[in-house]
N, C-alpha and C positions, 0 to 999 in steps of 0.2 A: 434302950439299954442294949439290945442285941447288936445294933450297929456299932456301938462303942467297943464292945467285946471283939467284934470282927476287925475293927480298925486296930485295936491293940495287938491282936494276934498277927495281923498282916505286918504291922510295924516291927514287931518282935522278930518275925521270920525274916524280914528284909535285913534287919540289923545283924542277925545271926549269919546269914549268907554273906553279907559284906565283911564281917569280922573273919570268917573262914577264908575268904578269898584273899584278904589282906595278909593273913598269916602265911598262906601258901606262897604268895608273891614275894614276901620278905625272905622266906626260907630259900627260894630258888635264887633270888638276887645275891644272897651271901653264900650260896652253896659252892661257888668257885668252879674252876675248870680243872681238868685232869691233863697232865702232861707226862711225857716219857722223858726221863733224864738218863744219860749215860754218865756215870761218875768214874773218873780216871783212877788209876792205881796209885797215884802220888798226889800230894798236896803241893802247892806252890807258895812262895813268899809273896805276900800282898800287903797293902796298907789300907785299912778302913779308918776307924777312929785312931787306931794305933797299929803298929806292925803286927801281922798275924799270919797264920797259914790258911789258905783258901782251898777248898775242894776244886778240882778241875772238872767242869761239867760241859756237856754238849747235848743238843736235842736230837741230832741225827748222826748216824755213823760217819757220814762224810763231812760233818760240820767241824769247826775248829774249837779247841778247848778254850773255855773262858773261866775266869775266876768267879767263884760262887762265895759271896761274902757273908751269907747267913747260914743258919742250920736248917736241916730237914727234920721236923719233929717225928720221932719214932724210928729214925735211922741211925745206926751206929756204924761209923766208917772204920774199916780196917785196912791199913796200907798194904799194897801188893795185890789188891783185887780190883777188877773192873766190874762195876755194878750196872745193871739196867733196872731202873726204878719207875714205877707209876707214882706220880706225886700229885696231890691236890693243892691247888693254889687258891688262896682267899685274900681278897683285898682287906687291909687293915684300915679302919675308918680314920683314926687319929694316931698315926705312927709316931714313935719318939723321933726327935730331931736327928739322932745318929743311927736310927734303925731302918729296917726295910719296910716298905709300904705293902709288902706281900708276905703272907704266912704260908710256909710250905709244910705239908704233912704227908708222910709216907702212906700210900694206899696199899702198895704191894711191891715186894722185891722180886722182880721177874727173873733175874739171874745174878750170880756172883762167880766170876771167873778168875782164877789165879793168873797173874801176869808176871 
């Protein structure tokens, strides 16, 4: 009887440790990366699913401006200002056909400069 109790306790402990490590691994896998974006003071005409206005974004000061077709959750753009943002990126498992496969979330607004 004592050996069955020991086996059950050992099995339960092993399963608990396995479950905890799996939860941690999943959280880290979907945690995403952090990037720094420089957002320009003007939007530009662009075409996604339909004609729209795109933010102008670059990742380095010396980089070139590129159209940013999606939004940054938590960020409110105001024309005439250049922003430096810390942004978290997360891969979207099953993105819509006409949508981005990456979700962008504002972590911190580093600066906002009138241009």
